[in-house]
Structure formats: structure tokens, C-alpha cells
C-alpha positions in Angstrom: 0.1 0.0 0.0 1.1 3.1 -1.1 2.1 5.7 1.6 -1.3 8.2 1.3 0.0 12.1 0.6 -2.9 13.0 3.5 -1.1 11.1 5.8 -1.9 13.5 9.9 1.4 14.7 11.4 -1.7 17.4 13.8 -0.2 15.3 17.0 3.0 15.2 15.8 3.0 18.8 15.0 1.6 20.3 17.9 3.3 18.5 20.7 7.0 18.2 19.9 9.5 20.4 22.3 11.0 22.3 19.1 13.5 25.1 19.8 12.9 27.2 22.6 10.1 25.5 24.4 9.6 25.5 28.0 7.8 23.2 29.8 6.3 25.5 32.6 4.2 27.4 29.7 1.9 24.4 28.9 -1.0 24.2 30.1 -1.3 21.0 31.2 -5.2 21.1 31.1 -4.7 21.9 26.7 -5.7 19.8 23.9 -2.6 20.8 21.5 -4.8 19.3 17.8 -7.6 18.3 19.1 -10.6 20.9 19.5 -13.9 19.0 20.5 -14.6 18.0 24.1 -14.7 15.0 26.2 -17.4 12.5 24.6 -15.9 13.5 21.3 -12.3 12.2 22.0 -13.4 9.2 23.6 -15.0 8.5 20.7 -12.1 9.7 17.8 -10.5 7.2 20.2 -12.6 4.4 20.0 -11.9 4.3 16.1 -8.1 4.4 15.7 -8.2 0.8 17.4 -8.6 -0.8 13.6 -5.9 0.9 11.7 -3.3 0.7 14.5 -3.6 -2.8 14.8 -3.4 -2.8 11.0 -0.1 -1.0 10.9 1.5 -3.1 13.9 0.3 -6.9 12.0 2.7 -4.3 8.7 5.4 -3.6 10.3 5.1 -7.3 12.2 5.1 -8.6 8.9 7.6 -7.2 6.9 9.7 -8.5 9.5 9.3 -11.9 9.0 10.3 -11.0 4.8 14.0 -9.2 5.9 12.9 -5.9 7.0 14.4 -4.0 10.1 12.6 -1.3 11.4 11.4 -1.9 14.7 9.5 1.3 17.1 10.1 2.1 20.9 7.6 4.2 22.5 8.6 5.9 25.8 6.8 7.5 28.5 8.6 9.5 31.4 6.1 11.1 33.7 5.2 12.6 37.0 3.9 9.4 39.7 -0.1 10.0 39.0 0.9 11.4 35.5 -1.3 8.6 33.8 1.8 6.0 32.8 -0.5 3.2 33.1 -3.7 4.4 31.4 -1.6 4.9 28.6 -0.7 0.9 28.5 -4.3 0.0 29.2 -5.7 1.7 26.4 -3.2 3.0 23.7 -0.5 -0.8 24.4 -2.9 -2.9 24.7 -4.4 -2.2 21.2 -2.1 -3.4 20.2 -1.3 -7.6 19.6 0.6 -8.9 21.8 3.0 -11.3 20.2 4.8 -7.7 18.5 4.8 -5.2 22.0 7.9 -5.7 24.7 7.1 -3.5 27.7 10.4 -3.2 29.9 8.9 -1.1 33.0 12.6 0.0 35.0 13.2 0.5 38.2 15.4 1.2 40.6 18.7 -0.5 38.8 19.6 -3.7 40.1 23.2 -5.1 41.7 24.1 -6.3 39.0 22.7 -3.4 37.1 24.4 -1.5 38.8 28.4 -2.9 37.8 27.1 -2.0 34.3 27.1 1.8 32.4 23.5 3.0 32.4 22.5 2.3 29.2 24.1 -1.3 29.5 20.4 -2.0 31.0 18.3 0.1 27.7 20.3 -1.8 24.8 19.2 -5.4 25.7 15.8 -4.4 25.5 15.5 -2.5 23.0 12.9 -3.9 20.4 13.8 -6.8 17.4 12.7 -6.0 14.1 8.8 -6.2 14.0 8.3 -5.1 17.7 7.1 -2.5 19.2 8.8 -1.9 22.5 7.6 0.1 24.9 9.5 1.6 28.1 7.8 2.5 31.0 10.4 4.8 32.5 13.5 5.0 30.4 17.3 5.6 30.6 16.6 9.7 31.9 15.7 8.3 35.1 19.4 8.4 34.8 19.9 12.9 34.4 16.0 13.0 35.9 15.7 11.5 39.8 19.5 11.3 39.8 19.5 14.9 39.7 17.4 15.2 41.5 18.2 13.5 44.5 21.9 13.6 44.3 23.3 10.1 43.2 26.4 10.6 41.2 28.0 14.1 41.0 26.7 16.9 38.7 29.9 16.8 36.3 28.8 12.3 36.0 24.9 13.2 35.3 25.2 16.2 33.4 27.7 14.2 30.9 24.5 11.7 30.6 22.4 14.1 28.0 25.8 13.9 25.2 25.7 9.9 26.0 21.7 9.6 25.5 21.7 11.6 23.0 24.6 9.4 20.4 22.7 6.1 22.2 19.5 7.4 20.5 21.0 8.7 16.9 22.2 5.4 17.0 19.5 3.3 17.8 17.8 4.9 15.2 20.6 4.5 13.0 19.5 0.7 13.3 16.4 1.4 11.9 14.1 1.6 15.1 11.6 4.4 15.2 11.9 6.9 19.0 8.8 7.5 20.3 9.6 10.1 23.2 6.6 11.1 25.1 6.6 13.0 28.4 3.5 13.1 30.2 2.2 16.9 31.8 0.8 17.4 35.2 0.1 20.1 37.0 0.8 20.2 40.9 -2.9 20.7 41.4 -4.3 17.8 39.2 -1.1 15.6 41.1 -2.9 16.5 44.2 -6.0 15.4 43.4 -5.1 12.1 42.5 -3.1 11.3 45.4 -5.6 12.3 47.5 -8.4 9.8 45.1 -5.9 7.5 45.9 -6.1 7.9 49.7 -10.2 8.4 50.1 -10.6 5.3 48.1 -9.6 2.2 49.1 -10.3 0.4 45.9 -7.6 2.9 44.7 -5.1 1.8 47.6 -2.7 -0.7 46.0 -1.7 2.2 44.2 -0.6 4.4 46.9 3.0 4.6 47.7 4.0 7.3 50.6 7.2 7.8 48.6 4.7 9.1 46.2 4.7 11.6 48.6 8.1 12.2 49.1 9.1 12.5 45.7 5.9 15.5 45.4 7.9 17.2 48.2 10.7 18.1 45.3 8.1 19.2 42.4 10.2 22.2 41.2 13.4 20.1 41.1 11.4 17.7 39.3 10.6 20.6 36.6 14.4 21.9 36.1 15.4 18.3 35.3 12.5 17.1 33.0 13.2 21.0 31.3 16.8 20.3 30.9 16.2 17.2 29.7 13.7 17.7 27.1 16.0 21.0 25.9 19.1 18.9 25.4 18.1 16.2 24.7 14.8 16.5 21.7 16.6 16.4 18.1 16.1 15.5 14.9 16.3 11.8 15.2 14.4 11.6 18.3 12.5 14.2 19.2 10.5 14.8 23.1 6.6 15.4 22.8 5.4 16.7 25.9 1.8 16.1 26.0 -0.6 17.8 28.7 -2.5 15.0 30.5 -4.3 16.9 33.2 -6.9 15.7 30.8 -6.9 11.8 30.9 -8.5 11.2 27.6 -7.5 13.6 26.1 -3.5 12.1 26.9 -4.3 8.8 25.8 -5.6 10.2 22.3 -2.7 11.9 21.7 -0.3 9.6 22.6 -2.5 7.4 20.5 -2.5 9.3 17.8 1.7 9.9 18.3 2.1 6.0 17.6 -0.6 6.1 14.8 1.2 8.9 12.8 4.7 7.9 13.1 3.7 4.0 11.6 1.6 6.0 9.0 5.0 8.0 7.9 6.9 3.9 8.2 4.5 2.6 5.2 4.9 -1.2 6.8 4.7 -3.1 3.7 3.5 -6.2 3.2 6.9 -8.6 2.1 6.5 -10.6 -1.0 5.2 -14.1 -1.4 9.0 -16.5 -1.4 7.3 -19.0 -3.3 4.3 -19.0 -6.7 1.6 -18.1 -5.6 -0.9 -19.2 -8.4 1.5 -22.7 -7.6 0.2 -23.2 -4.6 -3.8 -22.5 -5.4 -3.9 -24.9 -8.1 -2.3 -27.4 -6.2 -4.9 -27.1 -3.3 -7.6 -27.2 -5.0 -7.3 -30.2 -6.1 -6.5 -31.5 -2.7 -9.9 -33.2 -1.1 
């Protein structure tokens, strides 16, 4: 199927963090690229699953014909920013056969013996797959920076190392989609309060979330630096306002869809004589 001349890039263009991007100036309740309300957004999201599934299958099939391309969706955000909802509503639309989700927690003792990108390299998607990182190597310039886990001279070098790493990954055939879910302090407080008020939400609450919230300003500064220094041509950052959960899910789904449409993966050509096999089949009882 040839690439459509009308392939949309509405969300890619609206959410890309370009030169001079200012995180503090972006309204977390805004809906860049979409003019409708919640009902319209949920209806639009419901209509995207079939197209996503088709493009994913084509990407997977292309690799079986020798293709080397893959997709890496990287999700970052403060606690309660909606990463879990993205996993359920966006990633959940894909066939599990072609998706690999990696949740990066605090490094293990074994991982600490290696450079910080070692465990990231091990989790990169293989050709035909869509890899999903729930948190990522950016923790090594976020939480590490905020909590002074390594000297500033060490984490400050990592921005350039990340850019070089991502350039190599992109050159190998992996399309990188980096998403930061941008939530306001007020909205986070409301979501944390809900987790404390509802017994069915207690399992989601971690007292450590309040400890991290106390460093809100430091995290915003760290995110600004990461976006500013690591939004490159081959691996730009997309900052998604996340106070409205329905919009964040719609936006991330469209970001993935627009990138898959730009890739335009192709069904592989048959490596056998199709007509001959049809004749053989027709002669069988």
C-alpha cells in the first residue's frame, strides 16, 4: 500500500518540543491538535484501534520478509501522570505478540556494575516489534539529578551520551517516540487524594509518592533540562498535557499512529509461486 498523501501529522507537529520549548509555559489542561470535548475525544480514540492494529501487523510481517525496522515508545512522567492508562488504552490496542513492555525500576546490583545504558540496550525492540519503555534511561538524568545520587559532573555528561545512543538506535532502524506526560501539581494532588480516599485505590498509593512530590520544582527543572538537551532531530521529545486523561490517551495514540503511517510498513512479497500453490490446493479433497 503506497503512503497516503494525506497522512496526518497534527499531533506530531503540535506536541513536538522544538527550540526554545518552555515546559512551565505549557498548560497541562490544554488539548493541542484537538478541538473537541471529552465525549468527542473518547469517540475519536475508539475509532483508531483498527488502523493501529493493521499497521502493527504490517510492521511485524515486514520483518518476517527481512525488514529491520521497529518502534520504541518511551513514556516518562511524574507519579499519577497517567502512564498506567497509556499502557491499558494505547498499548493495549496492539497484538501482544509484537509488543515488548519494559518497566525500568531502580537498578539491580547487577545493573549497577555496568554503564547506565547497559540495561537499556538489552531491552531495545527487535525488528518488527513495538517496544514500550515505562520510564527509561532518562531516570538517570531525572531522579539521579534530583536526589544527588551521582555527582553533577557525572549526570551532566549523560545528556550527550543519551543523544549519541539514541542516534545509533535510530540509525539501526528503530523509530523513537519519546513522550513526557505533563501533569500539574494541583492535578497530581487531586489524584493522590483520590487514592487515599478510595479503598479500591489504596493499592496504587505509595507513601514514597509524597516524598517525591516534595521535590516537584526540582523535577520540573530536571525535565526541562532533559527535554531541552535531548530533543533531537532523530529522537524529539513530545510533551503531552496530561491533566485530562482522555486527551493524553488520544494524543499518545495519535502520535504512535502518525509515526507508523509515516513508516508505511509493507506486506512482504511471497517467496513461493502463489498460483502454483492455489492449483495444488484446488486439487486436494
